[in-house]
C-alpha positions as CSV (number, residue, x, y, z in Angstrom):
1,M,31.6,28.8,-231.4
2,T,29.0,31.5,-232.1
3,E,30.2,35.1,-232.3
4,A,28.1,36.2,-229.3
5,W,29.6,33.5,-227.1
6,N,33.1,34.2,-228.4
7,D,32.8,37.9,-227.4
8,C,31.7,37.3,-223.8
9,A,33.1,33.9,-222.9
10,D,35.2,35.3,-220.0
11,E,32.2,37.1,-218.5
12,V,29.7,34.2,-218.5
13,E,29.0,33.0,-215.0
14,D,29.6,29.3,-214.2
15,A,25.9,28.9,-213.3
16,A,24.8,30.1,-216.7
17,L,27.3,27.7,-218.4
18,A,26.1,24.8,-216.3
19,L,22.5,25.5,-217.2
20,R,23.3,25.7,-220.9
21,I,25.4,22.5,-220.8
22,A,22.5,20.7,-219.2
23,G,20.6,21.8,-222.3
24,R,23.4,20.2,-224.4
25,D,25.0,23.5,-225.5
26,A,28.4,22.5,-226.9
27,D,29.7,26.1,-227.0
28,A,29.0,26.5,-223.3
29,F,30.7,23.2,-222.6
30,E,33.8,24.3,-224.6
31,I,34.0,27.5,-222.5
32,L,33.8,25.5,-219.3
33,V,36.5,23.1,-220.5
34,R,38.8,26.0,-221.5
35,R,38.2,27.7,-218.2
36,Y,38.9,24.8,-215.8
37,S,40.7,21.9,-217.6
38,G,44.1,23.3,-217.0
39,R,43.5,23.7,-213.2
40,V,41.9,20.2,-212.9
41,S,44.7,18.7,-214.9
42,R,47.4,20.3,-212.8
43,M,45.8,19.2,-209.6
44,A,45.4,15.6,-210.9
45,L,49.0,15.7,-212.1
46,R,50.4,16.8,-208.8
47,M,48.3,14.2,-206.9
48,L,49.1,11.3,-209.2
49,G,52.5,12.2,-210.5
50,D,51.6,10.6,-213.9
51,R,50.7,12.7,-216.9
52,G,48.7,10.0,-218.6
53,E,46.6,9.3,-215.5
54,A,46.1,13.0,-215.0
55,E,44.9,13.4,-218.6
56,D,42.5,10.5,-218.1
57,V,41.1,12.0,-214.9
58,T,40.6,15.4,-216.6
59,Q,38.8,13.7,-219.5
60,D,36.6,11.7,-217.1
61,V,35.8,14.8,-215.1
62,F,34.5,16.7,-218.2
63,A,32.7,13.6,-219.5
64,T,30.9,13.5,-216.2
65,V,30.1,17.2,-216.4
66,W,28.6,16.7,-219.9
67,C,26.5,13.7,-218.8
68,R,25.4,14.8,-215.3
69,V,25.6,18.6,-214.9
70,G,21.8,18.7,-215.0
71,E,21.8,16.9,-211.6
72,L,23.5,19.7,-209.8
73,A,21.2,21.3,-207.2
74,D,23.2,24.6,-207.5
75,P,24.5,25.2,-211.0
76,G,26.8,27.9,-209.6
77,A,28.7,25.2,-207.7
78,V,30.0,23.6,-210.9
79,R,33.6,24.6,-210.2
80,T,33.6,22.9,-206.7
81,W,31.9,19.9,-208.3
82,L,34.7,19.6,-210.9
83,F,37.4,19.5,-208.2
84,R,35.4,17.1,-206.1
85,I,35.1,14.7,-209.1
86,A,38.8,15.0,-209.8
87,H,39.8,14.6,-206.2
88,R,37.7,11.4,-205.8
89,Q,39.0,9.9,-209.0
90,C,42.6,10.7,-208.0
91,L,42.1,9.0,-204.6
92,A,40.6,6.0,-206.3
93,I,43.7,5.7,-208.6
94,L,46.0,6.1,-205.6
95,R,44.2,3.4,-203.7
96,K,44.5,1.0,-206.7
97,R,48.3,1.5,-206.9
98,R,49.1,1.9,-203.3
99,D,51.8,-0.7,-203.5
100,R,53.4,0.7,-206.6
101,R,55.5,3.9,-206.4
102,T,55.8,6.3,-209.3
103,D,58.7,8.6,-210.1
104,P,58.8,12.0,-208.5
105,L,57.3,14.9,-210.3
106,A,60.7,16.5,-210.7
107,T,60.6,16.2,-214.5
108,I,57.2,18.0,-214.8
109,P,57.8,21.8,-215.1
110,E,55.0,24.1,-214.0
111,S,54.2,26.8,-216.5
112,G,55.8,30.1,-215.6
113,T,58.2,28.4,-213.1
114,T,60.5,26.6,-215.4
115,A,64.3,26.8,-215.0
116,I,64.5,28.5,-218.4
117,A,62.1,31.2,-217.4
118,T,63.9,31.9,-214.1
119,A,67.3,31.8,-215.7
120,Q,66.7,34.9,-217.9
121,V,68.2,38.1,-216.6
122,D,68.2,41.2,-218.9
123,G,67.3,38.9,-221.8
124,R,70.3,36.7,-221.3
125,F,70.3,33.1,-220.3
126,H,72.4,32.1,-217.2
127,P,73.0,28.4,-216.9
128,E,73.9,28.5,-213.2
129,R,70.6,30.1,-212.4
130,A,68.8,27.5,-214.5
131,A,70.5,24.7,-212.6
132,T,69.6,26.3,-209.2
133,A,66.0,26.9,-210.2
134,S,65.6,23.4,-211.6
135,A,67.0,21.9,-208.4
136,G,64.6,24.0,-206.3
137,V,61.6,23.0,-208.3
138,D,62.7,19.3,-208.0
139,A,63.0,19.7,-204.3
140,L,59.6,21.3,-204.0
141,Y,58.0,18.4,-206.0
142,R,59.7,15.8,-203.8
143,A,58.6,17.7,-200.7
144,V,55.0,17.9,-201.8
145,E,55.0,14.1,-202.4
146,T,56.0,13.5,-198.8
147,L,53.0,15.4,-197.4
148,P,50.2,13.1,-196.0
149,S,47.5,12.6,-198.6
150,P,44.9,14.9,-197.0
151,Q,47.4,17.8,-196.6
152,R,48.8,17.2,-200.2
153,A,45.3,17.3,-201.7
154,V,44.4,20.5,-199.8
155,W,47.7,22.2,-200.6
156,L,47.4,21.3,-204.3
157,M,43.9,22.6,-204.6
158,A,44.8,25.9,-202.9
159,E,48.2,26.6,-204.3
160,V,48.0,25.0,-207.8
161,G,44.3,25.1,-208.4
162,G,43.5,28.4,-206.8
163,V,40.5,26.9,-205.1
164,S,38.9,28.7,-202.1
165,H,38.9,27.2,-198.6
166,A,35.1,26.8,-198.8
167,E,35.3,25.0,-202.1
168,I,38.1,22.7,-200.8
169,A,36.0,21.9,-197.8
170,A,33.1,20.8,-200.1
171,V,35.5,18.8,-202.2
172,V,37.2,16.8,-199.4
173,G,34.2,16.6,-197.1
174,A,35.7,18.6,-194.2
175,S,35.0,21.8,-192.5
176,E,36.7,25.1,-193.6
177,Q,38.5,25.1,-190.3
178,A,39.9,21.6,-190.9
179,V,40.9,22.7,-194.4
180,R,42.7,25.7,-193.0
181,G,44.5,23.5,-190.5
182,R,45.6,21.0,-193.1
183,L,46.8,23.8,-195.3
184,A,48.7,25.4,-192.5
185,R,50.4,22.1,-191.5
186,A,51.3,21.5,-195.2
187,R,52.8,25.0,-195.6
188,T,54.7,24.6,-192.3
189,R,56.1,21.3,-193.3
190,L,57.1,22.5,-196.8
191,A,58.7,25.6,-195.3
192,V,60.9,23.5,-193.1
193,V,61.9,21.2,-196.0
194,M,62.5,24.1,-198.4
195,R,64.4,26.3,-195.9
196,A,67.6,25.6,-197.8
197,W,66.2,27.0,-201.0
198,R,65.3,30.5,-199.6
């Protein structure tokens, strides 16, 4: 990566990156991948429950970006577009394996919320805290899997991906009001299920 790009990578707007990627700028593409691949991957992982499939979706999303970003009417909407591609690919995979169940996501720790991280108090490890934290994370993953697909997708994009209501609406093809409603119902349902873990 060039020195100039390296110094200002965090400050470059998505629209500028999209335009440069359309012109086949590999450095701009690398910045976009670093900026969004983690969020896209986490959303896909939570929707699919399979690390390999989530990695495939993430790779496909960025391959699509490289090949088709020039087709975007609004280059500033590249983030929304990324999540829309990922969402559609995840739904396609879920449709294909509708009859097949996968294991719960309980074995997949979220960075920063692992049992080890929450079991540290004053620099000392407390096994009982680790066990409680791990069980709580497991319960949350199982609860998220029980949400209806539209609610689960909206909750994952908002809570895991940090995507705005407007962007989620564009991704799922619904109004912002519908997104807010789905998110509220998902949060209410999860709050009821997770009441014992408060």
